[in-house]
C-alpha positions as CSV (number, residue, x, y, z in Angstrom):
1,M,49.1,-52.8,20.9
2,L,49.0,-51.1,17.6
3,A,49.1,-47.7,19.3
4,G,52.2,-48.8,21.2
5,C,53.9,-49.9,18.0
6,L,53.1,-46.7,16.3
7,T,54.5,-44.7,19.2
8,F,57.7,-46.7,19.3
9,T,58.1,-46.4,15.5
10,S,57.6,-42.6,15.5
11,Q,60.1,-42.2,18.3
12,L,62.6,-44.4,16.5
13,F,62.3,-42.3,13.3
14,A,62.6,-39.0,15.3
15,Q,65.8,-40.3,16.7
16,G,67.2,-41.4,13.3
17,S,67.9,-44.7,11.8
18,P,69.7,-47.4,13.8
19,N,72.0,-47.6,10.8
20,D,73.2,-44.0,11.3
21,N,76.9,-43.8,12.0
22,A,78.3,-42.2,15.2
23,E,78.9,-38.9,13.4
24,Q,75.3,-38.6,12.2
25,R,74.0,-39.4,15.7
26,L,76.4,-36.8,17.2
27,K,75.1,-34.1,14.8
28,R,71.6,-34.6,16.2
29,A,72.5,-35.0,19.9
30,S,72.3,-32.2,22.4
31,L,75.6,-32.7,24.0
32,P,76.1,-32.4,27.8
33,S,78.5,-29.6,28.7
34,Q,79.8,-27.8,31.7
35,L,81.5,-24.4,32.3
36,N,83.8,-24.3,35.4
37,Q,85.6,-21.1,36.2
38,T,86.9,-19.2,39.2
39,I,86.3,-15.5,38.8
40,G,87.4,-13.0,41.5
41,G,87.6,-15.8,44.1
42,T,84.1,-17.1,43.2
43,S,83.6,-20.6,41.7
44,L,81.1,-20.6,38.8
45,T,79.6,-23.8,37.4
46,I,77.1,-23.9,34.6
47,N,75.7,-27.4,33.6
48,Y,73.8,-27.5,30.4
49,S,73.2,-29.4,27.2
50,Q,74.1,-27.9,23.9
51,P,71.3,-27.7,21.3
52,A,72.3,-27.4,17.7
53,L,70.6,-25.3,15.0
54,K,70.8,-28.0,12.3
55,G,69.6,-25.6,9.6
56,R,66.8,-24.2,11.8
57,T,66.3,-20.5,12.7
58,M,66.6,-19.6,16.4
59,G,63.4,-18.0,17.7
60,K,61.4,-19.3,14.8
61,D,61.9,-23.0,14.3
62,I,63.7,-23.6,17.6
63,E,64.0,-22.1,21.1
64,P,64.1,-19.5,22.5
65,M,60.6,-18.4,21.5
66,N,59.4,-14.9,22.1
67,G,57.6,-14.5,25.4
68,K,58.0,-18.1,26.6
69,V,60.3,-19.5,29.3
70,W,63.2,-21.4,28.0
71,R,65.6,-23.7,30.0
72,A,68.6,-21.9,28.4
73,G,69.9,-25.1,26.9
74,A,68.5,-28.6,26.0
75,N,67.3,-31.6,28.0
76,E,67.5,-31.0,31.7
77,A,67.2,-27.4,32.9
78,T,70.5,-25.5,32.8
79,S,72.0,-25.0,36.3
80,F,74.0,-22.0,37.5
81,E,76.0,-22.3,40.7
82,V,78.1,-19.8,42.5
83,S,80.2,-20.5,45.6
84,K,79.8,-17.0,47.1
85,D,77.2,-14.3,47.2
86,V,77.4,-12.2,44.0
87,T,75.6,-9.4,42.2
88,V,74.2,-10.0,38.8
89,E,73.7,-6.8,36.8
90,G,74.0,-5.0,40.1
91,Q,71.3,-7.1,41.9
92,K,72.1,-9.5,44.8
93,L,72.2,-13.3,44.2
94,P,73.0,-15.5,47.2
95,A,75.6,-18.3,46.9
96,G,73.9,-21.5,45.7
97,K,72.6,-23.5,42.8
98,Y,69.8,-22.3,40.5
99,G,67.9,-23.2,37.5
100,L,68.9,-20.8,34.7
101,Y,66.0,-19.8,32.5
102,T,65.4,-17.0,30.0
103,I,62.5,-15.2,28.3
104,T,63.2,-13.3,25.1
105,E,61.1,-10.5,23.6
106,N,62.1,-8.2,20.9
107,G,65.9,-8.5,21.4
108,E,65.6,-8.1,25.2
109,W,66.3,-11.1,27.3
110,T,65.2,-11.7,30.9
111,I,67.7,-13.9,32.7
112,I,66.0,-15.9,35.5
113,F,67.7,-17.6,38.5
114,N,65.1,-20.0,39.9
115,K,65.2,-22.3,43.0
116,T,64.3,-25.3,40.8
117,W,67.3,-26.5,39.0
118,D,67.0,-30.3,39.1
119,T,64.2,-30.8,36.5
120,W,63.7,-31.7,32.9
121,G,63.3,-28.7,30.6
122,A,61.1,-25.8,31.8
123,F,58.0,-28.0,32.5
124,S,58.3,-27.6,36.3
125,Y,59.2,-23.9,36.1
126,K,57.3,-21.8,38.6
127,P,57.7,-18.0,38.6
128,A,57.0,-18.0,42.4
129,D,60.4,-19.8,42.8
130,D,62.4,-17.0,41.0
131,V,65.2,-15.7,43.1
132,L,66.3,-13.1,40.7
133,R,65.4,-11.7,37.2
134,V,67.6,-9.3,35.2
135,K,67.1,-7.8,31.8
136,V,69.8,-7.6,29.2
137,K,70.0,-6.9,25.5
138,A,71.1,-9.4,22.9
139,A,74.0,-8.6,20.6
140,K,75.4,-10.0,17.4
141,S,77.9,-12.7,18.1
142,P,81.4,-12.1,16.6
143,I,81.3,-15.7,15.4
144,F,78.5,-18.1,14.3
145,M,78.0,-21.0,16.8
146,E,76.1,-24.0,15.5
147,R,75.9,-25.4,19.0
148,M,74.9,-23.2,21.9
149,I,77.8,-22.5,24.3
150,Y,78.4,-20.6,27.6
151,T,81.6,-18.7,28.2
152,A,82.8,-16.5,31.1
153,D,85.7,-14.1,31.2
154,K,87.9,-13.0,34.1
155,D,85.8,-9.8,34.5
156,G,82.6,-11.8,35.3
157,K,81.0,-11.5,31.9
158,V,78.9,-14.7,31.3
159,S,77.7,-15.2,27.7
160,L,75.3,-17.5,26.1
161,V,76.3,-17.7,22.4
162,W,74.2,-19.5,19.8
163,G,73.9,-18.9,16.1
164,N,74.6,-15.2,15.5
165,T,73.3,-14.2,18.9
166,E,75.2,-13.4,22.1
167,V,73.4,-12.7,25.4
168,A,75.7,-11.6,28.2
169,F,75.2,-10.7,31.8
170,H,77.8,-9.6,34.4
171,F,78.4,-10.8,37.9
172,K,80.8,-9.6,40.7
């Protein structure tokens, strides 16, 4: 019983005080978000949760960590869905819904499209279920983003922007 109380208490403190106001809770929360866009006749949907830096350093104190698979967001795995067959960085990706994962090492990011999209985090990630992997370089973002965000432009450039980092890949 004591162990249960300690577990509950530590979870409560990790989530903040029940006396916190809505603004304080919102600053801690990883907000659910969605990008919906039609590009060249293809519908693109990315469902993700937006982690916040909250004074932490990306790649040191908070994901993404070098060499480890990351869900490219927070909470549930990020999903990436296209309505038609596309090419991503020149490689074929069939129409469908995928888990979007990344691995970063020394400024190079591997963008992973995986069959498993309906899962929490990257705990169920299996490399054998990868449909496509492409490598891209990270760049300095033109603006600082406290919360991670996905954007897409009319030319098929999809960007993950967080902190001072922008990671982009192209699809057609």
